[in-house]
N, C-alpha and C positions, 0 to 999 in steps of 0.2 A: 504493501501500500503504499503510497507516495504522495505526501503532504507538503503542502504550499504554503509559505506561512508569513505574512503580512502585518507589521506595523508602520502606523504613518497618519498624519494630519493633527499632529501635535508637535513631536519634539524628537528630533533622531529615527526619520524614516528607514526601514530597514525588509530584508526579505530573507527568507531561509528556506530551504530544501531536506525534508527528511524521507528517506527511502527506505519502509520496512524498520524504520527505527536509527537507523543510521543518518547522521547530518552528512551530509553530500555537499553543502556549500551555502554560505553565508554572509552578505554583504551588507554595509548602511549604503543609502542611495546618496551621502556627501561625497563617497570618496568618486562615485563619477562625474556627479553634476558640479563638484568643487563649489560648493556652497556648507557652509556647516552649519550639521546639526538639521541637513534641508529637511524638512516633515511633509515635502509632498509626497504622492504615491511614488511608490519607489520603482517605477516602470524599469531604468536601468540596473538594479540592480535584481529586479525578478528575471529580467533576460538573460544575466549575469546565471543566475540559478538554475535553468533551464539548460542554458548552454554548458554549462557545467557538465550535467547529467546527461545532453548529447538525446533531450528529447525536447517536444511543443508542450504549452500547455492541455493540449487534449490527452496528455499519457499522465497529467495528476488527477488523481482519484478525490481530492478534498484540498479547499482553501479555507484557510482558517484566520482570523482577521482576530489580532490582538486585544482586545477591549469589547465592549458595549455600547456604544455611541447613544441609546437611549436612557441606560441608568446614569450617565453623563450627563446628558440633557435635565433627567429629573433632578439631579443633584443641585446643577446650574440654577433652575428653577424654585425650588423650597430654600436654597440659600438665600437669593434676593427676594422670595417671598417673605423670611423670615425677617431680615434686617430690614423692611422696608419701611418708610420712605429711604432709608438710605439707600445710597449705591444705585440711584436711579439712572446716573449720568452710562457707568459702568455698565450696567443692566442694557439701555438704550443702546451703545456700541457693540456690546457682544450678539444682544439676539438676533439680529440682522446677519450677522457671520455663522450663527448656527442653522438658523434656519435655510441658509443658501448651501452650507457647505457641510457642516459636523453633522446636524440631525438627520441628515440624508444621506449619510454615507453608504446605506447598502444599495441602495440605485446608483449613487458615482460608482463603489466596488463592482458593483455588476456592471456598470458600461465599460468600465477598462479592460473587465476580462474578456467582455465579449467584443473589445479591440482585437486581442490576440485572439479568441477564438470563438467567432460569431455564434456557434452554436453551444454555449457555456450553459451547462445545466445548474442555475445559479441554487433554485429550489431545493437539490439535493444535495447538491457539491460545496458551498459555502456555508462554512461554521463562525461562529463568533464565540470567544472564550472571553474570561474575567480577568480582568486586568491583573490582579495580583496573584490569580490561580496561573495567568501564562508566566509572571514571573518566578512564583514556585516550581511550574513545571519547568522552567529554562536553568533553573538550581539543581533540583533531584536529578532529571532521568538523564541528563548526561554523567553525573559524580560516580565515583567509585565505590557508592555506599548500595548495598541491599534495603535497609533501612534507614532515616534519617531524619529528623526535624529540619522544618525550612521556615527560616524567616526574611518575612520579606519588608522592607522600608523605603518610601520612598516620598515624594511631595502627595501626590495623589492620582489614584484610580479613578474606578468611579465614584465610590463611598469611601474606599479603605484606604487607607494612610501605611496603615500594619497589619501585618497577617503571620497568622502561624499555621503552618500546615503541618501535616504527616506523610511523608513517604515510605510507600511497602510495596517493595515490589513492582506491579505495575500501577499500583493502586495510590493515589496523591489527594489527599482530601483537607481544603481548610476547617481548622477547628474552630480561630477565634479572631477576632479583628478590630481595630482602634478605627474609628471614621471621620472623614474631613468634618469641621477644620481643623481637629486636632492632629497634628503633622509634624513630625522630626524633621522630615524635609523641609519645609514650609518655616520652621523655624530658623532654621540654618541657612535658607534662603533669606529670610529677611538681615540676615546677618550679612550675606553677599550684598544684596542690596543696599545697606547702608554702610557698607564699608568701600562701596565703588566698583564693585564689579558686576558683570552682566549676571542676571538668574536663570538657570539650568545650565550655566557653562564657567561662572566664575566660583563653584563650588570650593574646586579644587585647588584655586589660590588663596582661598580664604584657608584651607588645610594649612597648604606648605607657610602662610603668612604666619600660623599661632604660634609657632616656637617662638618667634622674638618677640613676642608678647607675654603678660606676666594675666595670670588667670584674674583679675582684683573686681572682675565686675560677677564673677559665679552667683553669689549669693543675691545679687538684685536679678539677675535674670531667675532665682531659685522663687525668689519673694512674691516677683512684679510679671512674671512670662510665662511660667509652668509650673502646674502641680504636679511633680513625680510623685509617683507610689512606690512603694519597695519593692512591688511586682513588675514594675517599670512602665505601668499604665500611666498615662498622663493626660494631663488637658490644658490647652494652653488659653490666656487671657485675652480674649479677642480686643478686648478694649484699645492693645496696643498695636493693634496689626490693623492692615487695610486689605489683605489681599481677596476677603470673601465678597465685596462690595466697590472698593475703588479702583484706581488705575495703579496703586505703588505696593509697597508691601509693607509697608509700616506709615504710621502717623507723627504728629505731632507731640503727640505723649511720649513714644519711643523717641526719639527726640530727645525730649527731655531729658527722660531718664538716663540718656548713655550721653548729656554735656555737647550737642550737636547736632546738625544736620547732616542726612547724608553727603557723603562724600562724591565730589564729581569726578568722572575717572582722568580728567586732565590737572586735577590736583594731588595735590604731593601725599603719603603715605604718613601720619601721624602717629605717634606712640599709643596713644586712644584707641585707634582702629585694630593694631597690633592687640592689644590687651583686650579688644572687644572679642576680637579674632580667638585669642586664647580661652577666652572663657565660654565660649559659645562650643568650641571643640570639646572643654572639659565639661560641659552640660551634657552634650551628643554621648561623649564616651560612656559620662556613668547612667543616662537612661540605657543605651545600648546593652550594658553588661548584666543590668537591673533585668531586663528582658529575656536574654540569654540565657539569667542564671534561674528565673522564672519556668521557662521552655526547657530547660533540664529536667528541672523538678517538677514539671508536672507530666512529659512527654516518656522521661527516663532513657532516652535516648543518649547515645555515644558518641554518634555524629550528627554534625551539624552542616547545613548547606544555607548560602547569605545569596540573594536577589534585590533589585530593585536598586534606584539609583545611590541612596544611604550607603550601600557595598559599596562601593566604590571609594568609601572612608578608610583606606588603609588603615591607617592609624588606631580608628578605632576597634577594625578587623584583627589587627596586633594584639591592642590591649584584652580582647575576648579568648586569644588562642591563649594568652599567657597565662588567664587567669585560670583553663585548665579544667572547666567544665565540662569538656568534649575531648573524645581520644582523637576525633578530626576533623578539619574543617575546611571546606569545600565552599568556592567562591566563583559564580559564573563571572567569567570575564569581562562579557556583555552585557554587566546589572543594569545598566539602566533600559530605554524604552527600545532600542534598539534589538536587544536580548528579547523584548517579548514576541519579537517576530518567531524566533526560535520556541518560545516555552510553549503558543499556540499552536505551532505546528506537531510540537512533541505530546500536547497533549490531548490534540487531535487522536493523534495514533494511538494512543497509548487508552486513551479515558473514552472516547467515543468510536476509536476503531476496534478497541479491545486487543490489540497490538501487544505481544509479550516484549519485555525487556530482557539485555543480557545485560549483567553486570560487567564492565571496561576494568574492573582494578585490578592489579594496583594503578593502573594509569584510568581517567578521564576518557570519555568519548567526545570533547572537542578538539582532538587530534592538534593539540598544543596550542588550540585558538587559530591554525593556518586553514582559513576556511576561504579566500578571497582568490581572486584572478592571478594565474601565474601565467611567464611567457618560454616562450624555449630559446634557444641562444640564437637561434637563426630570424625570431622575430624581433628579438631583443636587436641584433645588431642592425636588422631593416629599418626599423625605427627611430634609433638613435642617428642611422646617416643620413634620414630625412630630414633630420632636427638640425641636422648640419654638428654633430656633436665628431668630435676628434677623439678616437680613443685605441687601444691596443688591447685583444682579444688572448688570453693567455691561458695555459692547462689550469686543470682546477688548482692543481698542486704549487702551480707558480704565482697564479691569483692570491692563494692563502698567505706564502710567503711577503710578495709585495704590499698588502695591507697589513699583515702583523708590523710590518717592518716602520711603516708608514705610521703606524697608530704609535708605535715604539717610540717615533721619530717627533711624535707630539702633534699631528697633522689631524685635524676634525678630516673624517669621511662619512660621506653617503652610503650606504650599505642597505645595496633592493635584490632582493632573491627570493627565490619561490611565492609560494602561496601568500597573498599579502594577507592580513591577520584582521580577524572580527572580532570587534569594540573596541573600547579611546585606547587602548594602550600598544604601542608598536614592541616587539618582543623578539628580534634581531629579523624579520626579512623587510620591513619598511622602518631601517632606522638611520641614525646619525648619530655615529659611535668614535668614543676620542678614550687618549688614557687617564684614567682614574688619579693618577700619583700626582700629577701636574695641579699646582693651588693657583694657576689663573684657567683652567678649564672650565668651569661653571660660569665667572664672570665673560669670557671670550664666546661660550658656545649661547650664552644668552642675551648678552648683547650684538655680534656680529654675526652669529648663524639664526637665531629664533627670534631674533628683534620684540625680547618680551622681559618682563619685569627683572629687577637686577636679582632679586631676593629668592626665586623660585630654583627648587632644587632638582639635582636630576638622579635618576635612578641606576644602581651597579645592575649588570648582568654577572655573575659570577656561577662558573663551574659546579655544578648540584654537588659531586662529590668533595670539595674546596669548601662548602659554604659554612658547614660548624666551626672552621678555624678562623675565618675571618667576620664572622656575625654571630651572634645571639640567637641563631635559628636551628631548629633541630628538623626542619620540615618541610617540604616542599612547598617552593612558592613558585609556580611557574609563572603565572600570570601577574607578577606584579602588583598584588593587591593585600601584600602585609608588610606592612611597616616592623622593622626592628632595631636594633641599636650594634653598632660597629662594636667587634669583641674585645677585651680592655686589651690586651697585647698592641693593637696597632693603634690604638689612642694616643695621644701627645696631651700631656700636661699642662693646662693651660698658667700663666702667669696669674697673678693678684689683680694686675691691670688689663689684663684681658676677660678676668671671670667681671670683673667690675662693669663691662658694656653693657650697653643697653639698644634694644632694635636693630634697624640697619648695620648700627655699628658693629655688631657681632659677626657680618656677610663674612667678612675677609680675614678671619684666624682661623689658621692652619689647625684640626683639631688631631687629624689622624695623618696614618698613611697613605692613606687614599682620601685626601681633603675634597676630590670635584663629586664625591657621592656622600660626603657626611655633612648632613645637617646641623646647625646651631644646635641642635639638643643630642646630637652623636646619633642621631634615626639613618636611617636607611631605608627606601623603600625596593626591596629587593626582590629580585626576578632570578629564579635560580633553571639554569640553561641544562638540557635535558637532550643526551644522544638519540635517544629513543624519540623523542618529537622533532627533533632539529640537529641531525648531524653535521653539516655546514657551518652554523654558528659556533655548534660546539666544537669544531674543527678548529675555527679562527680564533676564539678565545682560549682554546688549549697553546694554538702556537702564540700569541701573546704571552701567556704563562711561561712558554718555554724561553720565550726571548728576553723577559723579565722579571721572572719570580709571583709573578700577581694574577692570579686567574679571574681577574675583572675588569669588563671593560664599563665606561660610562654609555647610557642609552638612551637617547630621547627619540621621539618618534621625528619621521623625517615629514618636515615642512617647515616653515614659517608661521609667526604668530597669526592667529584665526585661520590659517588656512586648513582643510584636511590634509588627514596624512594622505601623502603621493599612493598612485595607484598604477601608473600605468610607465611604464621607462620613458616617454615622453615627459611626464609630470615631476619625474623624477631631474631630469637634467632641466628643466625652465627653475626646477628649486635650487640646483647646485648653480646655476647660474644667477641666480637672485640673492645668493647670502655668498660667506665665505668662508661655506667648505672649501676643505683642499684637494680631495679625492670623490669620485664617483666613482663606484665597482657597480654592474648593473649586468647579473650572472657571471658570466666570464671574462665583461668589458672590461677595462678597467680608464678613466679620464681623471686627468690632471687638469686642475687648474689652468696652469699656465699653456698649457699647449691647444685652450681653445679659441674661439676667436671672440678677440672682445666684442665686435660688433652684436652680438647673442647674446650680451651681458647686461641685463633688464632689470630695473627695480620695483617689482612688482608688489612691496608691501600693501598700497593702496587699494589693489583687487577687492579685499576682505572685507569686509564688514570688521569691524574691530570687536573682540571678543572680551 
């Protein structure tokens, strides 16, 4: 049974194809359209999934959409009615959009599917899953567990913002929920908004900013914004928020509580903003830890799966792991709305279709997250030649030696190999790589390659077999979704003057033998590299290790700020020519910046809406 899953119309649309329970392909629409978080119908992602399987839509048995639009519309109406007459301006703006596009998503979907296959039998082949069930399915079914508790947390689905499910074999059922407007995701997004970052995309910036601050507002948040119970259930005080009926996340009472108006994107970050970030991060972690403790007690499960946008908060995930209430934790790498497409397809296969489940343990069923398009060497060379690139094609051994040597010499390398990753993280196939030992690497990559905020940390890719000697981590972290600390033996002792620094002044202090991936609190968002899922990337890190004694590379996504991760060789070459990367490697084709035609250098930073 083949099932095509679709998420669309809200945030980060995507498509995924499942064939008898096996994940064949999955991709976000943004990678093809080059519009970050593209929410439109994922026409290109669907076409890719079908092409990867070598079939047309007529060979797909079911199409599953990741949530139920009518339930969302019910929530919209009930919310506005309950707050009336407040919020009429927002209601007047939202209702026409809902009536024109979102309420009638079923005929819109049917129309799009009929464009591909005019005889599409939508009455029998089109299914709708619930939002948090899609998230839960995306986490449980690909996991390596026969039985597990599943916790999903995000802004809001139809009504649910938090859900607990239990998966057992092919069965999966939600047991309890917390409903809108009470939402950890929306609480965190309110602080994202107030500190000057974009809601639904800037939350990871807030998480990265938190270690620069002091959590001095924790009690203010607990006293005024959230009533957090011992079991992790919670209620928000809506007197301080405007997301139910207004056009912003927070209001004047929120501003007064924290001593200032929301920061505008062009304004400098102040210590107050860093302290707010540290404080809401601490409250989020406390809430998640209470929730997971209650889940462990109630379900008696020793395995935990996580999904939903809040599950991308890898700092909180690391705290859950270290608390030790579960033997094993598995997090869906596409934890946000994109992953809902995969979850809808898996739910349709196992729950509606009755398909049996084969547990992939000890490895999971996500194939390392490498579920997107790939290009063979002949096609790579044709595409690069057409783009005007100048390159040398080497055999694989020579290519690996060349790249490892360039990295050891301090060069930044664009690394484009194999199938593109599904989800927000680059995991060694669409990555920019660098030497973590160089103290200048973080600043250079942020300011000259990524063109992004200087405070943003970079993640390490470490050979799995060496991870415990470099990080306080004894488990796999293949999807870069767990934060831990650099091992004590690799840390550097800070001077009294360095320890007294505050805020951004902490940035340039060398804290370890791998300073480029060591955050200001000695933390790191670790990716463990496995030979089984990515032998080529494992070989490259191994060559670097042989040259330098360091089994780690800096790994950041191959894109500039506000651009989606590169998808095609042309995307990679354009990014290479638009920033200060020294070398580009696409397949076995090696490109050096000094060999390229200077006329092809283009500053395209203004091509993307700033996130």
